[in-house]
C-alpha positions, -999 to 999 in steps of 0.1 A, spaced: -272 525 696 -300 539 675 -303 514 647 -308 504 620 -329 475 634 -343 443 619 -379 432 619 -385 395 616 -419 380 608 -424 345 621 -452 322 611 -464 297 637 -485 269 624 -497 246 652 -467 257 672 -442 248 644 -423 280 634 -414 289 599 -398 322 591 -415 342 563 -383 353 546 -398 378 523 -408 401 551 -374 406 569 -367 444 569 -341 467 583 -355 501 595 -343 531 616 -348 537 653 -382 550 664 -398 543 631 -435 538 630 -441 503 616 -473 490 600 -475 454 589 -504 450 565 -516 429 536 -507 397 554 -512 365 536 -537 339 547 -528 302 546 -552 276 532 -562 251 558 -553 274 588 -572 298 610 -555 330 622 -553 333 660 -534 366 666 -499 379 670 -471 388 695 -444 414 693 -410 407 709 -385 435 713 -347 430 715 -350 403 689 -358 375 714 -390 357 719 -399 357 756 -432 338 756 -451 313 736 -484 329 746 -504 349 721 -505 385 733 -530 399 708 -557 374 700 -577 378 669 -596 358 643 -592 381 613 -562 401 600 -559 437 609 -529 460 604 -502 455 631 -488 489 642 -459 497 666 -429 519 671 -396 502 665 -369 508 692 -349 476 689 -346 444 669 -381 431 668 -398 397 661 -434 396 652 -450 362 656 -482 354 638 -502 324 651 -523 299 631 -540 267 640 -549 240 615 -585 235 604 -603 203 612 -611 184 579 -636 156 574 -627 121 562 -654 100 545 -655 62 540 -672 41 514 -671 5 528 -692 -9 499 -715 -29 523 -685 -39 545 -683 -32 583 -656 -23 607 -653 -35 643 -645 0 655 -649 33 637 -620 47 617 -607 83 622 -634 107 610 -613 139 608 -577 152 607 -562 186 616 -541 204 590 -505 205 601 -472 218 587 -458 184 595 -467 152 576 -489 128 595 -503 93 593 -528 70 609 -538 34 609 -571 21 595 -592 -7 609 -596 -32 581 -633 -39 572 -650 -73 567 -677 -84 544 -695 -117 542 -686 -136 511 -657 -113 502 -620 -108 510 -608 -73 516 -583 -63 488 -571 -28 497 -580 8 504 -580 35 477 -583 72 482 -605 97 463 -596 134 464 -614 164 450 -602 177 415 -567 190 417 -561 180 453 -531 159 463 -511 150 494 -530 119 506 -519 83 499 -527 48 514 -502 20 519 -519 -12 531 -538 1 562 -518 33 567 -530 67 555 -503 92 548 -511 129 547 -484 154 535 -476 185 555 -501 214 551 -525 192 530 -560 207 532 -586 185 514 -615 164 524 -610 129 510 -628 96 508 -613 62 516 -628 34 496 -627 -3 506 -622 -26 477 -632 -63 477 -626 -96 459 -655 -121 458 -647 -155 475 -651 -185 451 -671 -214 463 -670 -251 452 -702 -268 442 -701 -305 439 -727 -323 418 -736 -359 425 -753 -374 395 -772 -407 401 -748 -434 388 -728 -408 368 -696 -389 373 -690 -362 399 -679 -328 387 -666 -297 406 -667 -261 396 -657 -229 413 -683 -201 413 -679 -167 428 -703 -154 454 -737 -145 440 -738 -172 413 
């Protein structure tokens, strides 16, 4: 059997495979193959590639480690899978507690991943105030991060630094006035008054 054969290009992001459908090609036996002009993926670092003949992946190990793209060249003698490997970048998370404190530190980073991810926040405290909620601030045009109560939800492949802001409500206090021989009155005043 001398062909034609199929080349499949597989993208591996943090070990999760996604076939890049626009690269599948059918070519003749003994063809010299060059794969070039490969795309980069925001939020991911390139780690290298592996070539598997007979159309079957035989190992999860990266056979050709690299940190930058270069042309991939080989002679095609069977159905072939080319795996490209990427790992997610580590992204910073900032916090604005507005003079509040947390008993233990909240997560400071996340790793970009093809899959959605979430994590729980430690609720802060502040003397004279009741914690209301968290809000999220993203750079212009960024999306993919939301907060529900104390849970942060990050959509798959989100690549954006973001800030989690603690929002507060002032606690009211009661002041009782005793007037000599007069009436007693009560009023609620928020903290700081």
